[in-house]
N, C-alpha and C positions, 0 to 999 in steps of 0.2 A: 569501280573505285580505282582499279589499277589498269594501266594501259598494257598492251602487249610488250613483252620484254624486248629491248633492243640493245645493240652493242655500240656504245658511243666511241669505242676505240677504232671502229671501222669508219673511216672518214673520207671526205672528198668523193671521188668516183666510186668508192667502195661502200658507200652507205647502203647499197642494195643487199649487202651480205647480211645474213641472219645471225642472231646470237647463237643459233644452233648449227651454223655451217661447220662442216668438217674442217679441222685445222689444216689438213693438207690442201683442201680447196682454197682456204683463206690464204695460205702461203703462196699458192700458185697464182691466184688472182692479184694478190698484193705485189708480188715480184714483177708480174707483167705490167701492172699499172705504174709501178715505180720506175721501171726502165723507160716506159713511154714518156713519163713526166720528165725524166732526166734528159732524154733526147730533145724534148720540146723546150727545155730550159724553164719548166714550170716548178720553181723551187718550193712554193707552198704546197702544191699538190704532191711533189716528191716527198716532202716531210711527212705529210699525213698518210701517204701510201706506205712509207717506210715504217710508220707506227704499227700498222697491221702486220707487216712482215716481222717486226720485232716481237710482237705479241704471239704470233703463230709459232715462231721459233721457241720462245720461252715456254709456252704451254706444251710444246712437243718435247721439251727437255733438251733442246739443242742450245745450251747456254752460251757457248762461244759465239755462235751465229747471232743469238739474241743480243748479246752484249755489243757486238759490232753494229747491229742494225739500229738499236735505240740511240747510240751515239751519233751515227750518221744522220738519223732523223733530226736529232737536236741541232747538229751543225747546220743542216740544210734549213731548218726552221729559223735559226738565228740569222742566216744569210738573207732569208726572205723577210725578216723583221716580223715574223708571226709569233707573237708571244704565247698565244693559246697553244699552238703546235709545240712550242718549246716546253710548255708545262706538261703536255701529254707525253712527250718523249722522256722527260724526267720521271714522270709517274711510272712509265714502263721500266726505266732503269732502276728505280727504287724497288719496284715489285720484284724484279729479277734479283736484286741484291738480297732481299729478304729470303727469296727462294733458295739462294745459295748459302744462306746462313750469315751473311755480312750485315748484321743488324745496325751497327753505327752508320754505315754507308747508306743503308736503306732509309734510316730516319733522316739523314741529311738531304738525300735526293727528294724524298717525299715532302719534306718541309719546304724545300725550294719550289717544288711543283705546285704546292698549295698556294704559296705566295704569288707565283706567276699567274696561276689560274685566277686569283682574285684581281690582279692587275688587268688581266685580259677580259674580266667580266664573264668568265666561263665557270658557271656554278657547278657544272658536272665534273670537270677535271678537279676543281677545288674539293668537291665532295669525295671523289674517288681517292684523292691524295690524302685527305684527312682520314678516310677509312683505312688507307694503307698504314698510316701512323698508328691508328687505333689497333689494327690487327697485329702490327709488329710488337706493340706493348703487351697485347693479350697473349701472343704466342710465347713471350718471355715470362709470362706469369705476373705481370705488373698490373693486376686488375684494378687496384685502387686508383691508378693514374689514368686508366683508359675507359673504365666503365661508364662514366658520365659522357664521354665523347661518343661511345657506341649508342647511348640513348639519344643523344642530340642528333646524330646522323640518322637514326631510325625515324625520329620525329620529322626531320626534313624530308626524308624519302617518302614517308607516308603522305605528307602534305603535298608533295609534287605528284603523287600517284605513280612513282617510279618503282615498278615491281622488282626489278633485278637488285636494286640497291636495298630495298626493304628486306628482301630475302637474305642478302648478305648480313645486314645488321641483326636481323632476328637470329640467324645462325650463330653469329659471334656472341651475342648475349646468352643464347642458349648454351653455348659451349662453356661459358664461365659458370653458369648455374650447374651444369653437369659436373664440372671439375671441382666444384665446392660441395657436391653432394645433394643439390636440390634437383633431384631427378624428375619429379613431377612437373615442376616449372619448366625445366629444360625440354621435357618431352612435348609439352603444350606448345612451346615456341618453335621447336623443330617441325611439329605437325602443322602449325600455321604457315611456316616458311614453305613446307612442301606443297600445301594447298595453293598458296599464292603463285609459286613457281609453276605449278601444273597449269593453272588457269592462264598464266601469262606466257606459257610455252617457253619457259626458261629451263631447258633440260639440264644444263650444267648446275644451276642452283638446286634443282630438284634432286639431282644425284647426290649432292653434298648433304641435303636435308635427309634423304633416305639413309645415308650413312650414319648421321647423328641419331636418327630414330633406332636404327639397328643396334647401335652401341647401348642405348638406354634399355631397349627391350631385352638385351642380353644381360647387362649388369644388374638392372633393377628387378626384372621379371624372371630371369633365368630361362627365357624362351629362345633356345638356340635355333629351332626350326624357323621361327618367324624372323629372327635376326638375319639368318642366312638368305631367306627369301627376299628381304628388303635389299640386301647387298647385291643379290643376283639381279634384281630389277635395276638398281643403279648402275651395275656393270654394263648393261646393255647400252645405255646412253654414253658411258665412258668410251666404250669401244667404237660405237658408231661415229662419235665426234672426235675420236683419237685423243681423248683427254688422258695423256699418259701419266701425269702427276696424280690426278684424281683416281685413276685406276690403281696406281701403286698404293695409295692410301686406302682404297677400298680393300685391296688384298691384305694390307697390314691389319685393318680392322677385322677382316675375316679370320686372320690368325688369332687375334685377341678373343673373338667369339669362340673359336674352337678350343683355345687354351682354357678359357673359363669353363667350358663343358667337359674338360678332362680328356679331350680327343687329341692327345699330344703328338702322335705321328702326323696327323693331318695339319695340326698347328705348325709343327716344324717345317713341313713342306711349303705351307703358305707363307710363312715368314721368309723362307729361303727365296721364294718367288718374288716377294716384295723387295727383298734386299737386292736381288739382281736388277729389278726395275729401277730402284733408286740409284744404284751404282751407274746404270746406263744413262741417267740424266744428271749425274753429279749433284745429287741432292743430299747434303751431309746430315741434316737432321733426321730425315726419313730413313736414311741408311743406318744411323746409329740406333734408332728406335726399333727398326726391323731386326737388327742384329741382337739387340737386347732380348727381344721375343724369341729369337732363334736360340740364344744361349740358355734361356730359361726352359724352353721346351726340351732341348737336348738334355739339360740337367734332370728334368723329370723322367726322361727316358733312360737314365742311368749313367750319364757321362761322368767321367772322373771329377771328383769334387775340387781337387786342387786346380785342374785345368779350367773348370767353370769359374773359380774364384779369380784366377789370373785374367780371364776374359773380362770379368766385371771390373777389375782394376783398370784394364786398358780402356774400357768403355767410359769409365769415370773421367779419364783424361780427355777422351774425344768429346764428351759432352761439355767439359770445361772449355775446350778449344772453340767449340761451336758458339758458346755464349749462352747456354741454357741455364737458367737460374737455379733450378732445384736438382742439379746433377747429383750432389752428394746424397740428398734424401732419396732420390730415385734408386741409386745403386745400393744404399744402405737397406732400403726396403726389399730389394731383390735378394740381398744376402740373408736377411731375416727370413724371408719367405722360403728360401731354399735351404735354410738351416746351415748357413755358412759363416755365422758370426764368429766362430772360433778362429777362422782364417784371418779375419781382420784383426781380432784381438791379439793373435799371435804375431802379428806384424808380417805375415808372409804375403799378404795381398792388401796393403793399405789403400784406402780410397783417396783420390786426389784431393788436396786440401783446398783448392780454390773453387771447387765446383759449386758450392752454395751461393757464391756471388756471381756465378757466370751462367748457369744452365739453360735452358729450355727451348725450345722449338724451332718451328716452322710449320701449318694449320694444324698441327698437332700440337696441340697446345698442352703445355704442362700446367698443371694446376697447383694445388697447395702441396707442401711437404707431405710425404706419405703416399705419393702417387704410385700406382702399380699398373702393370700390364694386364693382370688378370681381372681387374675390376673390383678388387676387394676394398680399395680406397679410391680417392679421387683419380681422375683419368690421367694416364701418362701421356696420352696423346689422342686427340680426336680429330685432328687434321682439318685444315682449311687453308685457303689461299686467297688473300685479298686480290681483287681484280681478276678473279678466276675466269 
């Protein structure tokens, strides 16, 4: 039913690269081909080689280089009059913007990419761009606006037999079900995604699906051992393919699983590791969420209550700045969970007032108000990345 997974972002002379190619190998091959195309004056080939370079940099967390590369790819494609390549470059730029927490820019670039893809007759870039728009809305918690688009894209991917995109759509819909408490439905969809990804040899999609399964096994079943096994299996692919973002979110989820199990010292150390990884790739959403987990685990280990409250106040402001919609609810829930309501009511650590209109994400998706890190309510983040 589904063909073997492929990476449509590897184009031109780079189509021989596998969806499972190590990102360092992709970067090396893409850079070599880009330079050769530039020397030969092959603008269209340079634009499409530059796309692979941009995506490798982005997935390696090298955001400055990624930003430079997608813009260069777009300019070269425009010079060549290659509308399809222009669309792909904009898709890369929009995906990078979402990864950096710049949601308005992400939506603008992805919308333009979808429009150019339609003009060029490239159904794949159009689909990937619409998927990016859907994921941006999902990450910000706007499920009502993007649920139908997720379902539409899933149907289109199934019809084309495109495994990688089917897996993405299944995982996105599963995440929304998980965040709204429909654990059984979410589990079934993550399980289907994992099966399709495995058969299609999509190791990246498989790793994300395993992460989703681990989350539900932990929060629904309380099965810490199985959850950690699933995350360990996913980590192998993350490391072998140098998926630094996926690995950081894997470690963040490991922290969640350990926190739920009451293993606070281990949770603290894992959150600290994830925080360092997110800082290394300038990923603001992941950084804020890992820091929240770190604050909570330290509080459970006896950290001063006033210092904990002050940290939560600062995090409320950070979440608001990022643009996550349910920041106030997330921080309020943390205060209640840690017994810090008296600090807020006393006015010593007020929560930022704009968070409820601004908060949430990046593939850790924030769900409904009442989100918690320990899994007692809808998910605070379950992480994913369109165009992974």
